[in-house]
MIDRENZA-916341 format. One record per residue (C-alpha): x, y, z; residue number from 1. Coordinates in steps of 0.1 Angstrom, whole numbers, plus 5000, padded with zeros to 4 digits. Example, Ala and Ser with C-alpha at 12.3 -4.5 7.8 and 13.67 -1.06 7.14 Angstrom:
2
xx:yy:zz:num
5123:4955:5078:1
5137:4989:5071:2
//
This chain:
325
xx:yy:zz:num
5000:5000:5000:1
5011:5036:4993:2
5034:5052:5018:3
5041:5019:5034:4
5078:5015:5026:5
5089:5049:5036:6
5071:5047:5069:7
5086:5014:5078:8
5121:5027:5071:9
5114:5055:5095:10
5100:5031:5121:11
5130:5009:5118:12
5154:5038:5124:13
5134:5050:5154:14
5131:5018:5174:15
5137:5024:5211:16
5138:5062:5209:17
5105:5075:5195:18
5081:5071:5223:19
5082:5083:5259:20
5111:5076:5282:21
5097:5043:5293:22
5090:5011:5275:23
5069:4991:5300:24
5048:4965:5283:25
5033:4931:5292:26
5044:4899:5276:27
5031:4893:5241:28
5037:4855:5243:29
5000:4849:5251:30
4988:4863:5218:31
4979:4839:5190:32
4974:4856:5156:33
4988:4831:5132:34
4979:4839:5096:35
4960:4871:5104:36
4963:4901:5081:37
4962:4934:5099:38
4960:4968:5084:39
4974:4996:5106:40
4961:5029:5094:41
4982:5057:5110:42
4966:5092:5107:43
5000:5109:5106:44
5034:5098:5116:45
5048:5114:5147:46
5069:5102:5177:47
5040:5088:5197:48
5018:5074:5170:49
5047:5059:5151:50
5059:5042:5183:51
5024:5027:5187:52
5025:5014:5152:53
5061:5000:5156:54
5051:4981:5187:55
5019:4967:5171:56
5039:4954:5142:57
5065:4938:5164:58
5039:4922:5186:59
5017:4910:5157:60
5046:4895:5138:61
5059:4876:5169:62
5023:4862:5171:63
5023:4850:5135:64
5003:4879:5119:65
5011:4901:5089:66
5009:4938:5095:67
5009:4965:5068:68
5013:5000:5081:69
5002:5030:5061:70
5008:5067:5069:71
4976:5085:5058:72
4995:5118:5059:73
4966:5135:5077:74
4944:5129:5046:75
4908:5117:5050:76
4908:5107:5013:77
4939:5085:5018:78
4924:5068:5049:79
4891:5061:5031:80
4910:5047:5001:81
4931:5024:5023:82
4902:5011:5042:83
4884:5003:5010:84
4916:4985:4998:85
4917:4965:5030:86
4882:4953:5024:87
4890:4943:4988:88
4922:4925:4999:89
4904:4907:5027:90
4922:4919:5057:91
4910:4903:5090:92
4911:4934:5112:93
4920:4971:5110:94
4938:4991:5136:95
4929:5027:5129:96
4941:5061:5141:97
4914:5084:5127:98
4924:5114:5107:99
4891:5130:5116:100
4870:5118:5145:101
4838:5127:5126:102
4846:5100:5100:103
4843:5071:5124:104
4808:5061:5111:105
4820:5063:5075:106
4851:5042:5082:107
4829:5016:5099:108
4805:5015:5071:109
4833:5009:5046:110
4849:4982:5068:111
4816:4963:5071:112
4822:4930:5089:113
4859:4937:5095:114
4865:4946:5132:115
4882:4978:5140:116
4905:4988:5169:117
4906:5026:5171:118
4936:5042:5188:119
4949:5077:5196:120
4916:5094:5186:121
4886:5080:5204:122
4852:5081:5187:123
4820:5089:5206:124
4807:5059:5225:125
4777:5056:5202:126
4801:5051:5173:127
4816:5021:5191:128
4802:4986:5192:129
4810:4958:5217:130
4836:4934:5204:131
4836:4949:5169:132
4844:4986:5169:133
4865:4993:5200:134
4890:5017:5213:135
4924:5010:5229:136
4941:5038:5247:137
4946:5057:5279:138
4917:5074:5297:139
4924:5111:5289:140
4906:5123:5320:141
4931:5106:5342:142
4959:5126:5326:143
4943:5159:5334:144
4935:5147:5369:145
4971:5137:5376:146
4983:5171:5364:147
4959:5188:5387:148
4971:5167:5416:149
5007:5176:5408:150
4999:5213:5407:151
4981:5212:5440:152
5009:5193:5456:153
5035:5219:5444:154
5013:5248:5455:155
4999:5232:5487:156
5009:5262:5508:157
4993:5287:5484:158
4957:5299:5487:159
4956:5313:5451:160
4972:5298:5420:161
4975:5315:5386:162
4974:5289:5358:163
4979:5291:5321:164
4967:5262:5299:165
4980:5252:5265:166
4957:5228:5248:167
4961:5204:5219:168
4941:5207:5186:169
4905:5216:5192:170
4894:5187:5170:171
4914:5160:5188:172
4895:5137:5211:173
4921:5141:5239:174
4921:5178:5242:175
4888:5185:5259:176
4888:5156:5285:177
4924:5164:5295:178
4917:5201:5299:179
4883:5197:5316:180
4895:5171:5341:181
4924:5194:5350:182
4901:5224:5355:183
4875:5204:5374:184
4901:5190:5398:185
4917:5224:5404:186
4883:5241:5409:187
4873:5214:5434:188
4904:5220:5455:189
4890:5248:5476:190
4918:5271:5464:191
4913:5302:5443:192
4924:5292:5409:193
4927:5319:5382:194
4930:5306:5346:195
4950:5335:5333:196
4954:5320:5298:197
4938:5292:5278:198
4942:5285:5241:199
4950:5258:5216:200
4986:5255:5206:201
4978:5223:5185:202
5004:5201:5202:203
5031:5223:5186:204
5063:5234:5203:205
5069:5266:5184:206
5033:5277:5185:207
5031:5272:5223:208
5064:5291:5227:209
5052:5321:5206:210
5018:5322:5223:211
5033:5322:5257:212
5057:5350:5248:213
5027:5370:5237:214
5009:5362:5269:215
5039:5374:5289:216
5035:5409:5274:217
5002:5412:5293:218
5022:5412:5325:219
4997:5389:5342:220
5010:5368:5371:221
5015:5332:5362:222
5025:5305:5387:223
5020:5273:5366:224
5017:5264:5329:225
4999:5232:5322:226
5001:5217:5287:227
4981:5189:5271:228
5014:5174:5259:229
5052:5175:5265:230
5059:5190:5231:231
5041:5222:5240:232
5056:5221:5275:233
5091:5222:5260:234
5081:5252:5240:235
5071:5269:5272:236
5105:5259:5288:237
5123:5275:5259:238
5103:5307:5262:239
5110:5309:5300:240
5147:5304:5293:241
5148:5332:5267:242
5128:5355:5290:243
5149:5346:5320:244
5119:5333:5340:245
5128:5305:5364:246
5100:5305:5389:247
5071:5291:5367:248
5062:5255:5372:249
5056:5236:5339:250
5035:5204:5335:251
5031:5181:5305:252
5018:5148:5293:253
5034:5118:5274:254
5068:5114:5292:255
5086:5119:5259:256
5124:5117:5260:257
5126:5155:5259:258
5101:5158:5286:259
5118:5134:5309:260
5151:5152:5303:261
5135:5184:5313:262
5123:5169:5345:263
5158:5157:5353:264
5172:5191:5345:265
5146:5207:5368:266
5130:5228:5340:267
5097:5208:5340:268
5079:5197:5372:269
5057:5168:5360:270
5045:5147:5331:271
5022:5117:5326:272
5035:5086:5309:273
5013:5074:5281:274
5026:5040:5270:275
5029:5040:5233:276
5044:5005:5234:277
5016:4993:5258:278
4989:5007:5235:279
5005:4991:5204:280
5007:4957:5221:281
4972:4959:5235:282
4958:4970:5201:283
4971:4937:5187:284
4958:4917:5216:285
4923:4932:5211:286
4925:4928:5173:287
4934:4891:5176:288
4907:4885:5202:289
4880:4899:5180:290
4891:4881:5149:291
4890:4848:5168:292
4856:4856:5182:293
4868:4856:5218:294
4859:4892:5224:295
4879:4916:5246:296
4864:4910:5280:297
4893:4889:5293:298
4919:4916:5284:299
4933:4936:5312:300
4917:4971:5312:301
4886:4961:5293:302
4854:4978:5303:303
4822:4960:5311:304
4805:4974:5279:305
4833:4958:5258:306
4839:4990:5239:307
4872:5001:5255:308
4905:4987:5267:309
4923:5012:5289:310
4961:5012:5292:311
4968:5032:5324:312
4986:5066:5325:313
5014:5068:5350:314
5027:5098:5370:315
5062:5110:5364:316
5082:5135:5384:317
5118:5139:5397:318
5113:5110:5422:319
5108:5083:5395:320
5118:5098:5361:321
5148:5075:5359:322
5123:5045:5358:323
5111:5058:5324:324
5144:5062:5307:325
//
């Protein structure tokens, strides 16, 4: 399939360094997928999503399956075309990172009887179907909650906290639950929490950096900057360095290599480890279970409605960051 070869070369070069600092996974020896054909439709290659794909391919091939990975290059048209091709070429299961969350129903309609494991971008619950169209990932609300807990711990002696929030893309399924869970937990703390800035930096380092520099020109007090991912957080770190600001606490999500290095250097306070390798392995486990007709209920992290398999987030700070290297 188109874009397959170039992506696999990139993945091969990036083994072991593309995801977060950690590589914690469960054993894949209990997966049986002999002879299965799996299409892995990647919305767009980046460190995290590519690491999920890489681990899924490794896990599936060890279990006897064939995996074809395609980078859809953030194109709905590419993704629709590849799903149609998967149907015509009789793939057994599709692992899909949606380019656009609103296309979930269309993708399912094209796939027909082929089961789908969604990852990275979670469709609405009414677009999922037990043991057929499911989601494997981490519960985004937990990430925001863990960030709030870290902020409250760092500012436990303060009655008032001034917080800036840098959000991911407005269209991404992770942005709203991460942000809302953060705000809900902070607001429930009994402290006075002033949200002095909140905007979408679209997961982008340079955009976050530029936006924060513009915010600083307002001369508003800022105690903490909380970002929906580490990439934006590192942009804030660079802005603080360039503006000679050393007293602002910065929080991220993903525990990327750069994020973990920032925690070790003392320039970032906290991040949340989202296991790309764990999600890649679990996506294959779920895919194989559905193809065999076993369903996902026996998988660790599966919900009672058989629509989700959660791979837990983990808290990372200076006390345990070395465990994620």
